[in-house]
N, C-alpha and C positions, 0 to 999 in steps of 0.2 A: 504494500500500500504506500502511495506517495505521501510525503510529509508536507505537501503544499497543494493549493488549488490549481486547477488546470490553466485558467486564463490570467488571473491577476497574481498568481504565485503567492497567495496569502498562506502563511504557515499554519498548519493544523496544531491543535492541542492533542498531544498523543496520550495514549493510556499510561497511567502511572507516572506521568511527567511531573517533575518537581518544578516549582515556580511557574505554574501555568499562566500566571498573569503576564509574564514577560512575553510569551508567545502571543497571547491575546492582544496585548498592547502593540506589538509589532505589526500584527494584521491590521489593527485600527489605524496605525500610522500610515501604512501603505494605502489603505482605503481613503484616508483623508487627503493623501497626495494625489490620487488618481481620479476620484469621483468628481464630476464637473470640472475636468482638467482645464486650467487656465494658466498659461506661462507668461512670464514678463518679456521674454525675448527668445529668438531662435537663431541668432547669428553669432553669439559669443563663443569663443573657443577656449576661454579660461574663466574661472570664477570671478565675479565682480568683487570689488573691495568692500562695499557696504551691503550688508545682508540683514534680512529680518526672517524670523522663524516662519517657515511655510513657503518661502520664495521658491518658485519653480522655473526652470529653463529647459528649452530644447537645446541640446548641446550642438554647436556648429561642427562642421567637418574639420578635421585636423586639430582636435582638442589637445590641450596640454595641462600640466599641473595636476590638480586633484581630479580633473575631468579626462585625463589621458585615456584613450581607448573607449570613451563613452560617446563617440560620434552618433548623433541623431537620437540618443537616449534622453529620457527626462531625468533631470537632476533636481532633487528635492533637498533643500536645506532645512534640517529638522534636528532639534536637540543638540545644536552646535556641531553638526557633521553633515556631510553630503551623502544622500541615499540615492543609489542608481536604480532607475525604473526602466528596464528595457521595453520598448513599445511592441505591441502586437498588432497584427493586421486589423484595421477597422477602428483603432483608437482615434478619437477626435480631440483637438486641442485648440483653444482660443488663444491667439497671440495678441497680448494687450497693447504693445507699442505699435502694432500695425492695424489693429482692428480687423483681423483676418482669421477665418476658421480653416484649420487644416485637418487632414485625415492621413493616417499612416497606411500605405498600400502594401506593406510587407517589405519594402525596400527603401522608401523615402517618404517624407512628409509632402503632401501636395495640397493645393487649394481645393476647396470643395466646389468652386464654380467650374464646371466642366469646360474643357477647351473645344469639345465637339458636341453638337446636339443634332441628332438625326431623326427624321420621321416623327416629329412632334405633331400630335393631332390638333392641339389648341395652344395658343400662346397669347396671353393678355399682358400688356404693359400699362400699369396704372388703371386698368379696367378689366372687365371679364370678357373673354372671347367666347364665341358660340358657334354653332354649326353654320350660320349664315356668314359670320365673319371670323374664320378660324384664327386669323391674326388681327388683334385689336390693340390700339395704343391710344392712351389719353394723356397728352402732354402739351407743352407750349412751344417746344422747339425740337427739331431733329436735324442731325448733320450726317451727311455722307461725304467722306473725303477720300481721295485717292491714296493708295499705298505708294509711298515714295520709292524712288530707285534705291536710295540708301537703305531702305527697309526690305529690299528684295523685290519690290513691285516695279511697275512700269511708269508710274506717275499719272496714268490715265484712269478714268472712271466712267464706266458705262452702266446705265440702269436699263435692264432689258425686260420688256413685257411681251408676251407671246399669246396669240390666240390660235385655235385649232384650224379654223377655216375662214375664208374670206367673208362668208355670210354671218360670222359671229361678231360679237362686240368686243372692243378692247379700248380702254381709255380711262381718263380721270373724271371723277364725278365731284364737282365743287358745290357745296351746300351751305345754306344759312339756316340754322335751326332745323337741320335734317330735311330741308326742302331743297331739291336740286335747282341750282341757278345757272350752272354751266356744265357742258360736256366737252371734253377735249380728247380726240383720238380717232379710232377707226370703228365706225358703227354701221354694221350691216354690209359694209364693203371695205376695200382697202384704200379708199379715198379718205384723206385726212380732213376732219371736220372740227370746227369750233362752233358750238351751238349754245344759245342762251335761252333762259326762260324766266318769266316773272312768277309763275305758280308751280313749277315742277311738273307740269303735264303738257303744256303747249310749248314747243321749242322752235326757235328761229335760227337758221344757219347764218352766222356772221362771216364765216370764212370756209372755203372748200378748196382743196388742192388735189388735182388729178394725179394719182401716183404713177400713171403711165407716161405723162407728158410734163408734169411739173407746173402746168398752167393753173394759175390762181383765180378763183372766182369769189366775188362778194355778192352772194345771192340777194342780200337785203340792201344793197347800195341804192340810195335814191338816184334815179336817172330817168330821163324822159326825152322824147322828141315830139313836139306838137306842131300842128300846121293848121292853116285855114282852108276850108273847102269852098270859100266864096270870095269874090273880089271885094276888098275892103275900101270903100270910098273915104278919102280924107280931104277936107277943105284946105284952103290956104291959111297958113299962120296959126294952126291949132295942133298941138301934140295930141294924138289920138291912140288909144289902146287898140292893138290889132286883135281881131276876134279869132283867136286860135282855138277852135272848137273841136278839134280832133287830135288824136295821138297815134303815132306809129308804135310806140311803146311807152309805158308809164309805170315803171317799177315802184312799188310801195304807194301808188296812187298820189304821188307828190304833186303832179300837175292837175290843177282844178280847171277842167275844160269849161265848166259852167260859168266861171268867172274869169277865164282867159289869163290865168297867171299860175306861177309856180309857188308852192307853199313849203318852206323849209321844215322838214319833220324833226330835225335835231340841229343843235349848234354845230358849226363847222365852216370849212372853206369850200366854196362851190365854184365850178367852172361853167360858164354859160357861153352860148354862141347863137347867132341868128342870121338868117338871110331874108332880105326884103326885095322882091322882084317888082319892078315898075310896070304899070299898065296905064296907057294914055287915056285921058278923058276927052279933053278938047285941044290941048296944046302940049307939044313935046318939050316946051321950054320950062316945065316944072322943075324945081330944084328939090331933090329927094333927100330926106334925112331919116335916120333911125337911131334909137337908143334903148337901153334897158333901164328900168326905173324900180327903185326899192320902195316898197310899201305905198305905191301909187303916187309918190310925191318927189322923191329924191333921185336925181339922175346918178347912176352908178359911174364912178370915175373910170375913164378909159373905154366906155361903151358907145360913145357918140361917133356916128359916121355920116358923111354927106357926099353926094355926087352932084356937081354944079354944072356940068356940061349938058348939052342937049341930049335927051334920052332917046333910046330906041325901045319902043314899047315891047314888053315881054322878052327883053334881052338885057336891059340894064338892071344890075342888082348891087345891093350893098351887103357886105359881109361883116358881122360884128363878133368880137370875142373878148371876154374879160373874166377875171376871177374876183370874188368878193366874199368876205366873212359874213355869215348870217347867224342870227339867233333863231331858235325854233319858233315858228309862227310867222317869220318875216315872209313877205311876198316879193316876187320879181315878175315884172311884166314887160312885154315888148311894145314900144310905141313908135308911130310913124308921123312924119311931118312933111308938108310941101310949102315951098316958097314960090312966088311968082305966079304959079298956076296950080290948080288942083289936079288930082289924079287918083289912081287906085294902087293898092298893093295886091298883087295877083294871087288868085286862088291856087292851092296845091304847092306852089313854089315859094311861098312866104312861110317861113318856119322858125321855130325857137327850140333849142335843146340845152341840156345841162346835166350835171351829175355832181355828187359830193366827192371831193378829192382829198380832204383832210379834216 
């Protein structure tokens, strides 16, 4: 029969043993040193100079002095002497000066935080993961940084997301109060999309890029081309709004054909252009002018044009172009003017167009 326990090597009190209290107290001393093991340090190779009863250390490799040959053992200072406690596989120790929990693996002390995690079903950081969100994190900042060349890396960093087939979805969902406000990625195709929503159910594509050609489209960009389908008569000396009552295209409905003007749907910089084709009334000596007007009253700088020579009916035209910053709700209209003699701005070939450029 052994005279000590298997795991902690606590001495047994043997039959007919004298001074049984000595053996008993030795076992208590070992238990007191090992249970809830917490050491002051794990790097020292020689005993420190200042000691208190019950101090414990994991002895560093290459130990000397009273610790010689005790590498990686637990050294307990008790009753004025060092007691050696050889570790066994599975022992755990808290290292006080590092705030670190170690475990002995049979050969050395290692950190309890594993270096490798594989096939984890759920992982929650600051919150609880579930089947719908197997990885969940609740935090205020996150950092991904490249492993440097000095650390054995390349200095590059790639974040890869992959979907199974072109018809599947892949992207980032951006939410406020768990209501989706924007989607960025490949949704239903391999075409890159940026879509936004006010309510999380109706989405509008702000940007779309063809993955086969790289051609960029802005499906919601305000743009239009309007024209008149009748000859607009304009008298002498009066700026007159052209009746642009039809459109070739009118994305986002920004051109109001009923009121013959463009209405800015959002703040921004807009590019406008126009053509005015002359049609004679009684005299080819009419002097034709055209301009673009902001909110029905203010001539837009750079938009005024005039032809003062004798006109050729249905052949003489003015071409206008300018950019202007607008506030949502501003209107822009095309106006015509005749000096000397009256005339018409011809149907079908008198037009006004524009789009948002910034």
